[in-house]
All heavy atoms as a GROMACS GRO file, in nm:
protein
  458
    1MET      N    1  -1.270  -4.387  -2.125
    1MET     CA    2  -1.262  -4.397  -2.269
    1MET      C    3  -1.228  -4.540  -2.305
    1MET      O    4  -1.168  -4.612  -2.227
    1MET     CB    5  -1.158  -4.299  -2.323
    1MET     CG    6  -1.015  -4.338  -2.299
    1MET     SD    7  -0.903  -4.220  -2.373
    1MET     CE    8  -0.766  -4.243  -2.265
    2ASP      N    9  -1.266  -4.580  -2.423
    2ASP     CA   10  -1.237  -4.715  -2.471
    2ASP      C   11  -1.136  -4.710  -2.584
    2ASP      O   12  -1.142  -4.621  -2.669
    2ASP     CB   13  -1.365  -4.783  -2.521
    2ASP     CG   14  -1.463  -4.810  -2.409
    2ASP    OD1   15  -1.420  -4.822  -2.293
    2ASP    OD2   16  -1.583  -4.820  -2.438
    3CYS      N   17  -1.045  -4.806  -2.586
    3CYS     CA   18  -0.948  -4.818  -2.694
    3CYS      C   19  -1.024  -4.858  -2.821
    3CYS      O   20  -1.099  -4.955  -2.818
    3CYS     CB   21  -0.843  -4.922  -2.659
    3CYS     SG   22  -0.729  -4.959  -2.795
    4PRO      N   23  -1.007  -4.786  -2.932
    4PRO     CA   24  -1.078  -4.822  -3.054
    4PRO      C   25  -1.028  -4.953  -3.115
    4PRO      O   26  -1.096  -5.012  -3.197
    4PRO     CB   27  -1.053  -4.706  -3.149
    4PRO     CG   28  -0.952  -4.619  -3.086
    4PRO     CD   29  -0.932  -4.662  -2.945
    5SER      N   30  -0.911  -5.000  -3.075
    5SER     CA   31  -0.855  -5.121  -3.132
    5SER      C   32  -0.902  -5.246  -3.058
    5SER      O   33  -0.952  -5.340  -3.118
    5SER     CB   34  -0.703  -5.113  -3.130
    5SER     OG   35  -0.646  -5.226  -3.189
    6CYS      N   36  -0.885  -5.248  -2.926
    6CYS     CA   37  -0.921  -5.368  -2.848
    6CYS      C   38  -1.049  -5.351  -2.767
    6CYS      O   39  -1.096  -5.446  -2.705
    6CYS     CB   40  -0.806  -5.408  -2.756
    6CYS     SG   41  -0.774  -5.292  -2.622
    7GLU      N   42  -1.103  -5.229  -2.763
    7GLU     CA   43  -1.227  -5.195  -2.693
    7GLU      C   44  -1.219  -5.211  -2.542
    7GLU      O   45  -1.321  -5.217  -2.475
    7GLU     CB   46  -1.345  -5.272  -2.751
    7GLU     CG   47  -1.369  -5.239  -2.897
    7GLU     CD   48  -1.490  -5.310  -2.955
    7GLU    OE1   49  -1.562  -5.378  -2.881
    7GLU    OE2   50  -1.510  -5.296  -3.076
    8GLU      N   51  -1.095  -5.218  -2.487
    8GLU     CA   52  -1.079  -5.220  -2.342
    8GLU      C   53  -1.092  -5.078  -2.288
    8GLU      O   54  -1.054  -4.981  -2.354
    8GLU     CB   55  -0.942  -5.277  -2.303
    8GLU     CG   56  -0.931  -5.425  -2.322
    8GLU     CD   57  -1.021  -5.505  -2.229
    8GLU    OE1   58  -1.035  -5.467  -2.111
    8GLU    OE2   59  -1.078  -5.605  -2.276
    9HIS      N   60  -1.144  -5.066  -2.167
    9HIS     CA   61  -1.162  -4.935  -2.106
    9HIS      C   62  -1.029  -4.884  -2.052
    9HIS      O   63  -0.957  -4.956  -1.985
    9HIS     CB   64  -1.264  -4.944  -1.992
    9HIS     CG   65  -1.289  -4.812  -1.928
    9HIS    ND1   66  -1.363  -4.714  -1.989
    9HIS    CD2   67  -1.247  -4.761  -1.810
    9HIS    CE1   68  -1.367  -4.608  -1.910
    9HIS    NE2   69  -1.297  -4.634  -1.801
   10ILE      N   70  -0.996  -4.760  -2.085
   10ILE     CA   71  -0.879  -4.692  -2.032
   10ILE      C   72  -0.933  -4.576  -1.949
   10ILE      O   73  -0.999  -4.487  -2.002
   10ILE     CB   74  -0.788  -4.636  -2.144
   10ILE    CG1   75  -0.746  -4.748  -2.237
   10ILE    CG2   76  -0.668  -4.565  -2.085
   10ILE    CD1   77  -0.676  -4.699  -2.364
   11GLY      N   78  -0.905  -4.578  -1.820
   11GLY     CA   79  -0.957  -4.473  -1.732
   11GLY      C   80  -0.883  -4.341  -1.747
   11GLY      O   81  -0.763  -4.338  -1.773
   12TRP      N   82  -0.957  -4.230  -1.731
   12TRP     CA   83  -0.894  -4.099  -1.737
   12TRP      C   84  -0.795  -4.082  -1.623
   12TRP      O   85  -0.700  -4.004  -1.635
   12TRP     CB   86  -0.999  -3.989  -1.736
   12TRP     CG   87  -1.071  -3.982  -1.867
   12TRP    CD1   88  -1.200  -4.018  -1.891
   12TRP    CD2   89  -1.018  -3.941  -1.993
   12TRP    NE1   90  -1.229  -4.001  -2.024
   12TRP    CE2   91  -1.119  -3.954  -2.089
   12TRP    CE3   92  -0.893  -3.895  -2.035
   12TRP    CZ2   93  -1.100  -3.922  -2.222
   12TRP    CZ3   94  -0.874  -3.863  -2.168
   12TRP    CH2   95  -0.978  -3.876  -2.261
   13GLU      N   96  -0.814  -4.154  -1.514
   13GLU     CA   97  -0.717  -4.149  -1.404
   13GLU      C   98  -0.581  -4.198  -1.452
   13GLU      O   99  -0.478  -4.142  -1.417
   13GLU     CB  100  -0.765  -4.232  -1.285
   13GLU     CG  101  -0.895  -4.187  -1.223
   13GLU     CD  102  -1.018  -4.237  -1.299
   13GLU    OE1  103  -1.009  -4.339  -1.372
   13GLU    OE2  104  -1.123  -4.172  -1.287
   14TRP      N  105  -0.579  -4.306  -1.531
   14TRP     CA  106  -0.454  -4.359  -1.585
   14TRP      C  107  -0.388  -4.256  -1.676
   14TRP      O  108  -0.267  -4.235  -1.670
   14TRP     CB  109  -0.479  -4.490  -1.661
   14TRP     CG  110  -0.355  -4.548  -1.718
   14TRP    CD1  111  -0.264  -4.628  -1.655
   14TRP    CD2  112  -0.304  -4.529  -1.852
   14TRP    NE1  113  -0.161  -4.660  -1.741
   14TRP    CE2  114  -0.183  -4.600  -1.861
   14TRP    CE3  115  -0.349  -4.460  -1.961
   14TRP    CZ2  116  -0.106  -4.603  -1.977
   14TRP    CZ3  117  -0.273  -4.462  -2.077
   14TRP    CH2  118  -0.153  -4.533  -2.085
   15VAL      N  119  -0.466  -4.192  -1.761
   15VAL     CA  120  -0.413  -4.090  -1.853
   15VAL      C  121  -0.352  -3.976  -1.772
   15VAL      O  122  -0.243  -3.928  -1.802
   15VAL     CB  123  -0.523  -4.038  -1.948
   15VAL    CG1  124  -0.475  -3.919  -2.029
   15VAL    CG2  125  -0.571  -4.149  -2.040
   16GLU      N  126  -0.420  -3.932  -1.667
   16GLU     CA  127  -0.368  -3.825  -1.582
   16GLU      C  128  -0.243  -3.870  -1.506
   16GLU      O  129  -0.147  -3.793  -1.495
   16GLU     CB  130  -0.475  -3.778  -1.486
   16GLU     CG  131  -0.588  -3.703  -1.555
   16GLU     CD  132  -0.701  -3.667  -1.462
   16GLU    OE1  133  -0.693  -3.698  -1.340
   16GLU    OE2  134  -0.798  -3.607  -1.509
   17ASP      N  135  -0.242  -3.992  -1.455
   17ASP     CA  136  -0.126  -4.044  -1.382
   17ASP      C  137  -0.002  -4.053  -1.472
   17ASP      O  138   0.110  -4.030  -1.427
   17ASP     CB  139  -0.154  -4.181  -1.321
   17ASP     CG  140  -0.252  -4.175  -1.206
   17ASP    OD1  141  -0.276  -4.065  -1.152
   17ASP    OD2  142  -0.306  -4.282  -1.169
   18GLU      N  143  -0.024  -4.088  -1.599
   18GLU     CA  144   0.087  -4.098  -1.694
   18GLU      C  145   0.124  -3.963  -1.754
   18GLU      O  146   0.218  -3.954  -1.833
   18GLU     CB  147   0.050  -4.196  -1.807
   18GLU     CG  148   0.028  -4.338  -1.762
   18GLU     CD  149   0.156  -4.404  -1.712
   18GLU    OE1  150   0.261  -4.385  -1.775
   18GLU    OE2  151   0.148  -4.476  -1.611
   19ALA      N  152   0.051  -3.858  -1.717
   19ALA     CA  153   0.075  -3.720  -1.764
   19ALA      C  154   0.071  -3.711  -1.917
   19ALA      O  155   0.154  -3.647  -1.979
   19ALA     CB  156   0.205  -3.665  -1.710
   20ILE      N  157  -0.029  -3.774  -1.978
   20ILE     CA  158  -0.046  -3.772  -2.123
   20ILE      C  159  -0.132  -3.651  -2.160
   20ILE      O  160  -0.242  -3.634  -2.110
   20ILE     CB  161  -0.111  -3.902  -2.173
   20ILE    CG1  162  -0.022  -4.021  -2.137
   20ILE    CG2  163  -0.136  -3.895  -2.323
   20ILE    CD1  164  -0.085  -4.154  -2.157
   21GLU      N  165  -0.078  -3.568  -2.247
   21GLU     CA  166  -0.146  -3.447  -2.291
   21GLU      C  167  -0.225  -3.474  -2.418
   21GLU      O  168  -0.194  -3.569  -2.492
   21GLU     CB  169  -0.043  -3.337  -2.318
   21GLU     CG  170   0.036  -3.294  -2.196
   21GLU     CD  171  -0.050  -3.224  -2.093
   21GLU    OE1  172  -0.142  -3.150  -2.133
   21GLU    OE2  173  -0.025  -3.245  -1.973
   22PRO      N  174  -0.326  -3.392  -2.449
   22PRO     CA  175  -0.398  -3.406  -2.576
   22PRO      C  176  -0.303  -3.399  -2.694
   22PRO      O  177  -0.204  -3.325  -2.690
   22PRO     CB  178  -0.495  -3.288  -2.576
   22PRO     CG  179  -0.512  -3.252  -2.432
   22PRO     CD  180  -0.381  -3.284  -2.367
   23ASN      N  181  -0.331  -3.475  -2.796
   23ASN     CA  182  -0.254  -3.484  -2.920
   23ASN      C  183  -0.119  -3.552  -2.902
   23ASN      O  184  -0.041  -3.558  -2.997
   23ASN     CB  185  -0.236  -3.347  -2.986
   23ASN     CG  186  -0.367  -3.287  -3.026
   23ASN    OD1  187  -0.456  -3.355  -3.075
   23ASN    ND2  188  -0.383  -3.159  -3.001
   24GLU      N  189  -0.088  -3.604  -2.785
   24GLU     CA  190   0.036  -3.677  -2.762
   24GLU      C  191   0.010  -3.826  -2.787
   24GLU      O  192  -0.091  -3.880  -2.742
   24GLU     CB  193   0.080  -3.657  -2.616
   24GLU     CG  194   0.209  -3.724  -2.579
   24GLU     CD  195   0.246  -3.698  -2.434
   24GLU    OE1  196   0.212  -3.591  -2.381
   24GLU    OE2  197   0.308  -3.786  -2.375
   25ILE      N  198   0.099  -3.892  -2.857
   25ILE     CA  199   0.082  -4.034  -2.888
   25ILE      C  200   0.123  -4.117  -2.767
   25ILE      O  201   0.225  -4.091  -2.704
   25ILE     CB  202   0.166  -4.072  -3.011
   25ILE    CG1  203   0.114  -3.995  -3.134
   25ILE    CG2  204   0.161  -4.222  -3.036
   25ILE    CD1  205   0.199  -4.012  -3.257
   26PHE      N  206   0.039  -4.216  -2.733
   26PHE     CA  207   0.067  -4.306  -2.622
   26PHE      C  208   0.021  -4.446  -2.661
   26PHE      O  209  -0.050  -4.463  -2.759
   26PHE     CB  210  -0.001  -4.260  -2.493
   26PHE     CG  211  -0.153  -4.261  -2.499
   26PHE    CD1  212  -0.224  -4.369  -2.448
   26PHE    CD2  213  -0.223  -4.156  -2.553
   26PHE    CE1  214  -0.363  -4.370  -2.452
   26PHE    CE2  215  -0.361  -4.156  -2.558
   26PHE     CZ  216  -0.431  -4.264  -2.507
   27GLU      N  217   0.066  -4.546  -2.587
   27GLU     CA  218   0.028  -4.684  -2.615
   27GLU      C  219  -0.083  -4.730  -2.522
   27GLU      O  220  -0.080  -4.700  -2.403
   27GLU     CB  221   0.148  -4.777  -2.600
   27GLU     CG  222   0.252  -4.759  -2.708
   27GLU     CD  223   0.364  -4.860  -2.698
   27GLU    OE1  224   0.370  -4.937  -2.600
   27GLU    OE2  225   0.447  -4.862  -2.790
   28CYS      N  226  -0.178  -4.804  -2.578
   28CYS     CA  227  -0.283  -4.864  -2.498
   28CYS      C  228  -0.218  -4.960  -2.399
   28CYS      O  229  -0.135  -5.043  -2.440
   28CYS     CB  230  -0.381  -4.938  -2.588
   28CYS     SG  231  -0.505  -5.036  -2.499
   29PRO      N  232  -0.252  -4.955  -2.271
   29PRO     CA  233  -0.191  -5.046  -2.174
   29PRO      C  234  -0.230  -5.192  -2.195
   29PRO      O  235  -0.162  -5.281  -2.146
   29PRO     CB  236  -0.239  -4.994  -2.039
   29PRO     CG  237  -0.360  -4.913  -2.068
   29PRO     CD  238  -0.344  -4.862  -2.208
   30GLU      N  239  -0.335  -5.219  -2.270
   30GLU     CA  240  -0.381  -5.355  -2.292
   30GLU      C  241  -0.323  -5.417  -2.419
   30GLU      O  242  -0.265  -5.523  -2.418
   30GLU     CB  243  -0.534  -5.359  -2.299
   30GLU     CG  244  -0.603  -5.318  -2.171
   30GLU     CD  245  -0.577  -5.414  -2.057
   30GLU    OE1  246  -0.569  -5.537  -2.080
   30GLU    OE2  247  -0.563  -5.365  -1.944
   31CYS      N  248  -0.340  -5.349  -2.534
   31CYS     CA  249  -0.300  -5.407  -2.662
   31CYS      C  250  -0.176  -5.341  -2.723
   31CYS      O  251  -0.129  -5.384  -2.827
   31CYS     CB  252  -0.415  -5.400  -2.762
   31CYS     SG  253  -0.458  -5.234  -2.816
   32GLU      N  254  -0.126  -5.235  -2.660
   32GLU     CA  255  -0.006  -5.162  -2.703
   32GLU      C  256  -0.020  -5.096  -2.840
   32GLU      O  257   0.078  -5.068  -2.907
   32GLU     CB  258   0.118  -5.252  -2.697
   32GLU     CG  259   0.145  -5.303  -2.558
   32GLU     CD  260   0.267  -5.391  -2.549
   32GLU    OE1  261   0.336  -5.411  -2.650
   32GLU    OE2  262   0.293  -5.439  -2.438
   33GLU      N  263  -0.143  -5.070  -2.882
   33GLU     CA  264  -0.169  -4.996  -3.006
   33GLU      C  265  -0.136  -4.848  -2.980
   33GLU      O  266  -0.158  -4.797  -2.871
   33GLU     CB  267  -0.316  -5.010  -3.045
   33GLU     CG  268  -0.354  -4.942  -3.174
   33GLU     CD  269  -0.304  -5.016  -3.296
   33GLU    OE1  270  -0.335  -5.136  -3.309
   33GLU    OE2  271  -0.234  -4.955  -3.378
   34SER      N  272  -0.082  -4.780  -3.080
   34SER     CA  273  -0.052  -4.638  -3.067
   34SER      C  274  -0.183  -4.559  -3.078
   34SER      O  275  -0.257  -4.573  -3.175
   34SER     CB  276   0.045  -4.592  -3.176
   34SER     OG  277   0.169  -4.655  -3.159
   35LEU      N  278  -0.208  -4.476  -2.978
   35LEU     CA  279  -0.332  -4.399  -2.970
   35LEU      C  280  -0.300  -4.251  -2.949
   35LEU      O  281  -0.191  -4.215  -2.905
   35LEU     CB  282  -0.419  -4.448  -2.855
   35LEU     CG  283  -0.458  -4.593  -2.852
   35LEU    CD1  284  -0.531  -4.625  -2.723
   35LEU    CD2  285  -0.545  -4.627  -2.972
   36ARG      N  286  -0.401  -4.170  -2.974
   36ARG     CA  287  -0.393  -4.028  -2.946
   36ARG      C  288  -0.534  -3.983  -2.913
   36ARG      O  289  -0.631  -4.029  -2.973
   36ARG     CB  290  -0.339  -3.953  -3.067
   36ARG     CG  291  -0.340  -3.803  -3.053
   36ARG     CD  292  -0.279  -3.731  -3.169
   36ARG     NE  293  -0.332  -3.779  -3.295
   36ARG     CZ  294  -0.265  -3.780  -3.409
   36ARG    NH1  295  -0.141  -3.739  -3.413
   36ARG    NH2  296  -0.321  -3.824  -3.519
   37TYR      N  297  -0.546  -3.892  -2.818
   37TYR     CA  298  -0.678  -3.836  -2.792
   37TYR      C  299  -0.673  -3.686  -2.812
   37TYR      O  300  -0.568  -3.623  -2.801
   37TYR     CB  301  -0.730  -3.872  -2.652
   37TYR     CG  302  -0.679  -3.786  -2.538
   37TYR    CD1  303  -0.751  -3.675  -2.496
   37TYR    CD2  304  -0.563  -3.817  -2.471
   37TYR    CE1  305  -0.706  -3.597  -2.392
   37TYR    CE2  306  -0.517  -3.741  -2.366
   37TYR     CZ  307  -0.589  -3.630  -2.327
   37TYR     OH  308  -0.543  -3.553  -2.224
   38TYR      N  309  -0.785  -3.632  -2.852
   38TYR     CA  310  -0.793  -3.488  -2.867
   38TYR      C  311  -0.924  -3.440  -2.811
   38TYR      O  312  -1.019  -3.517  -2.792
   38TYR     CB  313  -0.774  -3.445  -3.012
   38TYR     CG  314  -0.874  -3.500  -3.110
   38TYR    CD1  315  -0.989  -3.429  -3.142
   38TYR    CD2  316  -0.854  -3.622  -3.173
   38TYR    CE1  317  -1.080  -3.479  -3.231
   38TYR    CE2  318  -0.944  -3.673  -3.263
   38TYR     CZ  319  -1.058  -3.600  -3.292
   38TYR     OH  320  -1.149  -3.652  -3.380
   39ILE      N  321  -0.928  -3.312  -2.780
   39ILE     CA  322  -1.046  -3.251  -2.720
   39ILE      C  323  -1.105  -3.153  -2.821
   39ILE      O  324  -1.036  -3.064  -2.869
   39ILE     CB  325  -1.010  -3.177  -2.590
   39ILE    CG1  326  -0.952  -3.275  -2.489
   39ILE    CG2  327  -1.132  -3.106  -2.533
   39ILE    CD1  328  -0.897  -3.211  -2.364
   40ASP      N  329  -1.231  -3.173  -2.853
   40ASP     CA  330  -1.304  -3.084  -2.942
   40ASP      C  331  -1.394  -2.998  -2.853
   40ASP      O  332  -1.478  -3.052  -2.781
   40ASP     CB  333  -1.385  -3.166  -3.041
   40ASP     CG  334  -1.442  -3.081  -3.153
   40ASP    OD1  335  -1.407  -2.962  -3.160
   40ASP    OD2  336  -1.521  -3.133  -3.232
   41GLU      N  337  -1.371  -2.870  -2.855
   41GLU     CA  338  -1.447  -2.781  -2.767
   41GLU      C  339  -1.560  -2.712  -2.841
   41GLU      O  340  -1.546  -2.673  -2.956
   41GLU     CB  341  -1.353  -2.677  -2.706
   41GLU     CG  342  -1.248  -2.741  -2.618
   41GLU     CD  343  -1.164  -2.640  -2.544
   41GLU    OE1  344  -1.204  -2.523  -2.535
   41GLU    OE2  345  -1.059  -2.680  -2.494
   42GLY      N  346  -1.672  -2.700  -2.773
   42GLY     CA  347  -1.785  -2.628  -2.827
   42GLY      C  348  -1.861  -2.700  -2.936
   42GLY      O  349  -1.908  -2.638  -3.030
   43THR      N  350  -1.874  -2.833  -2.925
   43THR     CA  351  -1.948  -2.908  -3.024
   43THR      C  352  -2.092  -2.927  -2.979
   43THR      O  353  -2.129  -2.894  -2.867
   43THR     CB  354  -1.885  -3.046  -3.048
   43THR    OG1  355  -1.901  -3.125  -2.931
   43THR    CG2  356  -1.737  -3.034  -3.080
   44TYR      N  357  -2.173  -2.987  -3.063
   44TYR     CA  358  -2.310  -3.018  -3.026
   44TYR      C  359  -2.316  -3.130  -2.922
   44TYR      O  360  -2.421  -3.154  -2.863
   44TYR     CB  361  -2.394  -3.053  -3.150
   44TYR     CG  362  -2.353  -3.182  -3.217
   44TYR    CD1  363  -2.411  -3.303  -3.184
   44TYR    CD2  364  -2.254  -3.181  -3.314
   44TYR    CE1  365  -2.372  -3.420  -3.245
   44TYR    CE2  366  -2.215  -3.299  -3.376
   44TYR     CZ  367  -2.275  -3.417  -3.341
   44TYR     OH  368  -2.236  -3.534  -3.401
   45LEU      N  369  -2.201  -3.197  -2.898
   45LEU     CA  370  -2.197  -3.303  -2.797
   45LEU      C  371  -2.170  -3.248  -2.657
   45LEU      O  372  -2.166  -3.322  -2.561
   45LEU     CB  373  -2.088  -3.405  -2.833
   45LEU     CG  374  -2.110  -3.478  -2.965
   45LEU    CD1  375  -1.987  -3.559  -3.002
   45LEU    CD2  376  -2.233  -3.568  -2.955
   46GLY      N  377  -2.150  -3.118  -2.646
   46GLY     CA  378  -2.125  -3.054  -2.518
   46GLY      C  379  -2.008  -2.959  -2.526
   46GLY      O  380  -1.948  -2.942  -2.632
   47PRO      N  381  -1.973  -2.895  -2.414
   47PRO     CA  382  -1.864  -2.798  -2.416
   47PRO      C  383  -1.729  -2.860  -2.447
   47PRO      O  384  -1.643  -2.796  -2.505
   47PRO     CB  385  -1.866  -2.739  -2.276
   47PRO     CG  386  -1.947  -2.830  -2.193
   47PRO     CD  387  -2.035  -2.907  -2.285
   48GLN      N  388  -1.708  -2.988  -2.410
   48GLN     CA  389  -1.586  -3.059  -2.443
   48GLN      C  390  -1.620  -3.203  -2.480
   48GLN      O  391  -1.690  -3.270  -2.406
   48GLN     CB  392  -1.487  -3.060  -2.327
   48GLN     CG  393  -1.415  -2.931  -2.304
   48GLN     CD  394  -1.300  -2.950  -2.207
   48GLN    OE1  395  -1.297  -3.044  -2.130
   48GLN    NE2  396  -1.208  -2.857  -2.210
   49HIS      N  397  -1.566  -3.248  -2.592
   49HIS     CA  398  -1.585  -3.387  -2.634
   49HIS      C  399  -1.448  -3.446  -2.661
   49HIS      O  400  -1.373  -3.395  -2.744
   49HIS     CB  401  -1.673  -3.393  -2.759
   49HIS     CG  402  -1.694  -3.532  -2.808
   49HIS    ND1  403  -1.773  -3.622  -2.740
   49HIS    CD2  404  -1.648  -3.598  -2.916
   49HIS    CE1  405  -1.773  -3.738  -2.805
   49HIS    NE2  406  -1.697  -3.725  -2.913
   50LYS      N  407  -1.412  -3.553  -2.588
   50LYS     CA  408  -1.281  -3.616  -2.602
   50LYS      C  409  -1.295  -3.737  -2.695
   50LYS      O  410  -1.383  -3.818  -2.677
   50LYS     CB  411  -1.228  -3.660  -2.466
   50LYS     CG  412  -1.204  -3.543  -2.374
   50LYS     CD  413  -1.162  -3.584  -2.237
   50LYS     CE  414  -1.147  -3.464  -2.148
   50LYS     NZ  415  -1.131  -3.497  -2.010
   51THR      N  416  -1.207  -3.744  -2.794
   51THR     CA  417  -1.208  -3.851  -2.892
   51THR      C  418  -1.073  -3.921  -2.894
   51THR      O  419  -0.970  -3.855  -2.889
   51THR     CB  420  -1.238  -3.794  -3.032
   51THR    OG1  421  -1.360  -3.720  -3.028
   51THR    CG2  422  -1.250  -3.904  -3.135
   52VAL      N  423  -1.077  -4.053  -2.899
   52VAL     CA  424  -0.955  -4.134  -2.906
   52VAL      C  425  -0.946  -4.195  -3.044
   52VAL      O  426  -1.045  -4.246  -3.097
   52VAL     CB  427  -0.958  -4.246  -2.799
   52VAL    CG1  428  -0.832  -4.329  -2.807
   52VAL    CG2  429  -0.974  -4.189  -2.661
   53GLU      N  430  -0.827  -4.190  -3.104
   53GLU     CA  431  -0.808  -4.247  -3.237
   53GLU      C  432  -0.681  -4.329  -3.241
   53GLU      O  433  -0.588  -4.307  -3.165
   53GLU     CB  434  -0.803  -4.137  -3.343
   53GLU     CG  435  -0.684  -4.044  -3.328
   53GLU     CD  436  -0.685  -3.931  -3.429
   53GLU    OE1  437  -0.780  -3.921  -3.508
   53GLU    OE2  438  -0.590  -3.853  -3.429
   54VAL      N  439  -0.678  -4.426  -3.332
   54VAL     CA  440  -0.560  -4.509  -3.355
   54VAL      C  441  -0.467  -4.432  -3.447
   54VAL      O  442  -0.509  -4.376  -3.547
   54VAL     CB  443  -0.599  -4.645  -3.418
   54VAL    CG1  444  -0.474  -4.724  -3.454
   54VAL    CG2  445  -0.688  -4.723  -3.326
   55VAL      N  446  -0.338  -4.430  -3.412
   55VAL     CA  447  -0.237  -4.361  -3.491
   55VAL      C  448  -0.152  -4.467  -3.559
   55VAL      O  449  -0.100  -4.557  -3.494
   55VAL     CB  450  -0.148  -4.272  -3.402
   55VAL    CG1  451  -0.042  -4.203  -3.485
   55VAL    CG2  452  -0.232  -4.173  -3.326
   56SER      N  453  -0.139  -4.458  -3.690
   56SER     CA  454  -0.058  -4.558  -3.760
   56SER      C  455   0.078  -4.504  -3.793
   56SER      O  456   0.110  -4.394  -3.787
   56SER     CB  457  -0.128  -4.603  -3.888
   56SER     OG  458  -0.166  -4.492  -3.964
   0.00000   0.00000   0.00000
């Protein structure tokens, strides 16, 4: 996934290693922007679509 603020790639391995759950706020390891990701299930994009957003 890419950070929407700095566009740096954040690997899902890092998210799993840090034990970050969906809808939990975390900081981008590059720019320290507050982020959150959520999983949308059953969309036209596939059975699961993960989206990252900036939290203000």
